[in-house]
C-alpha positions in Angstrom: -5.3 -12.3 -19.3 -7.1 -11.8 -16.3 -7.8 -7.4 -16.7 -8.5 -7.8 -20.8 -9.8 -4.9 -22.0 -6.5 -2.7 -21.3 -4.0 -1.3 -23.2 -0.1 -2.0 -23.5 1.7 1.0 -22.3 5.7 1.1 -23.7 8.2 3.3 -20.5 10.9 4.9 -22.1 14.4 6.0 -20.9 15.1 8.9 -23.7 18.5 8.8 -21.7 19.6 5.3 -22.7 17.2 4.7 -26.0 15.2 1.6 -25.1 12.5 0.3 -23.3 12.6 0.1 -19.6 9.1 -2.2 -19.2 6.0 -2.5 -20.3 2.8 -2.0 -18.1 -0.5 -2.9 -18.9 -2.9 -0.1 -18.3 -7.1 -0.5 -17.5 -9.4 2.5 -16.3 -10.9 0.1 -13.5 -7.6 -2.0 -13.1 -7.2 -1.8 -8.9 -10.9 -4.1 -8.8 -9.4 -6.1 -12.3 -6.5 -7.0 -10.2 -8.4 -7.4 -6.9 -10.6 -9.9 -8.8 -7.7 -11.2 -10.2 -6.9 -12.3 -6.3 -3.7 -9.8 -6.7 -2.2 -8.0 -3.3 -3.2 -4.2 -3.7 -2.4 -2.4 -0.7 -4.9 0.3 0.4 -2.3 3.0 1.2 -4.2 5.3 5.0 -3.6 8.8 5.0 -2.0 8.7 8.2 -0.2 6.0 8.1 3.5 6.3 7.9 5.6 3.6 5.6 7.5 1.0 7.6 11.4 0.9 6.5 12.8 -2.6 6.6 15.1 -3.5 9.4 17.4 -5.2 7.6 20.4 -7.9 8.9 23.8 -8.4 8.9 25.8 -6.2 6.4 25.7 -6.3 2.8 28.2 -9.0 1.7 25.8 -11.2 4.4 22.6 -10.2 2.3 24.9 -11.3 -0.9 25.8 -14.1 1.1 22.3 -15.3 1.6 21.1 -14.0 -2.2 23.7 -16.9 -3.1 22.3 -19.8 -0.9 18.8 -18.5 -2.1 19.4 -18.8 -5.8 21.1 -22.0 -5.6 17.8 -23.5 -3.7 15.8 -22.0 -6.1 17.8 -23.3 -9.0 17.2 -26.6 -7.2 13.8 -26.2 -7.1 13.2 -25.6 -10.5 15.4 -28.6 -11.7 12.7 -30.1 -9.9 9.8 -29.0 -11.1 11.6 -29.7 -15.0 12.4 -33.9 -13.9 8.5 -34.0 -12.6 7.2 -32.2 -15.7 9.8 -32.3 -18.6 9.5 -27.9 -18.5 10.7 -25.0 -16.2 7.7 -22.8 -15.1 7.8 -20.7 -18.2 7.7 -16.9 -18.9 7.7 -17.1 -22.1 11.1 -16.0 -21.9 10.3 -12.6 -20.2 11.7 -11.3 -17.1 9.1 -11.6 -13.8 9.9 -10.7 -10.4 10.1 -14.7 -9.0 6.9 -15.1 -7.4 5.6 -11.4 -6.0 2.4 -12.0 -8.1 1.1 -15.3 -7.4 -1.6 -15.7 -9.9 1.4 -14.1 -12.8 4.3 -15.4 -12.5 5.7 -18.5 -13.6 7.8 -19.3 -10.1 5.5 -19.5 -8.0 5.4 -23.3 -9.3 7.9 -23.7 -7.1 5.9 -23.4 -4.4 5.2 -27.7 -4.9 8.8 -27.8 -4.3 9.7 -25.5 -1.5 8.6 -24.6 2.2 8.5 -21.3 1.6 9.8 -19.3 -1.6 12.8 -17.2 -0.7 12.8 -13.4 -0.8 16.1 -11.0 -1.0 16.9 -9.9 2.5 15.3 -6.7 1.6 12.4 -7.9 1.6 9.4 -6.1 -1.1 9.6 -8.5 -3.5 8.3 -6.5 -6.4 10.9 -4.2 -5.7 14.2 -5.7 -4.4 13.4 -9.2 -4.8 14.7 -11.9 -7.1 13.9 -12.3 -10.8 12.6 -15.1 -13.1 12.7 -15.9 -17.1 12.6 -19.3 -19.0 11.7 -20.4 -22.1 10.5 -23.7 -20.4 13.3 -24.9 -21.8 16.3 -22.9 -19.9 16.3 -20.5 -17.0 17.8 -17.7 -15.3 17.5 -15.7 -12.1 18.7 -12.7 -11.4 19.3 -10.6 -8.1 20.8 -7.8 -7.7 23.9 -7.1 -4.9 25.1 -4.2 -2.6 28.7 -5.8 -1.3 31.4 -7.1 -3.1 30.2 -10.5 -4.3 31.5 -11.6 -7.8 28.5 -12.7 -9.9 27.9 -16.3 -9.7 27.3 -16.7 -14.1 28.4 -15.1 -16.6 26.5 -17.1 -19.1 22.6 -15.9 -18.0 20.1 -16.8 -21.1 17.6 -13.7 -20.6 19.2 -10.6 -20.4 17.4 -8.0 -20.0 17.1 -4.4 -19.0 16.3 -4.5 -15.3 19.4 -7.1 -14.8 21.9 -4.4 -17.3 20.8 -1.6 -15.5 22.0 -3.1 -11.8 25.9 -2.1 -11.3 26.6 -6.2 -10.4 24.0 -8.9 -10.7 24.1 -12.5 -9.3 22.6 -14.8 -12.0 22.3 -18.6 -12.3 21.3 -20.3 -15.3 20.4 -23.6 -16.2 18.9 -25.5 -19.3 18.2 -29.5 -20.2 
C-alpha cells in the first residue's frame, strides 16, 4: 500500500443496514497520498467552486456514456488479448481511473489515447466505475435520462450500483 500504518473505517448506512464503502484513514494522509503522487486539491479560502458546464441534454449525455463504455470494453479486450488478463481490482469496485496509482482501469491508457470520463466530469464522483477479478469485468455508469441498461448480467454488483436509479453496465469474460 502507498500509505501503510493507517486503519480502515467502515461507512455504514443504518437505514439500508449495509456497508456503503470503506475508507483508509491515516493521520498524515494528505502528506502520504501526495507522496504517492495522488492529486489532492488545496482549496483557497476565497475560492468559489466552478460548476461544470454540461453539454447536451440528459439523453445525449447517456448516449455518450454508452459509447464510452463500449470504447472502454474494447480496450479491456485488447488488454486481455495482450496479457491474458483484464486489469484487476480484486473484484472490488473502483473508479475507472480517477486515481492513477491505485485504479486498475488506468492500465487502459496503453490502449486509449485518452481514458473516457463521464460527460458531467469529476471522475471520482460522476465517473465510470470498474471491477474485475482478472478473468471477467464490469464497467458501470449512472444515467440521467431514459436510457435502458446495456446489460442485465453485471458480474460485480456493488452497493454503489444498487443505489442509482438506473445503471448502464457492460460486462465481459473469457
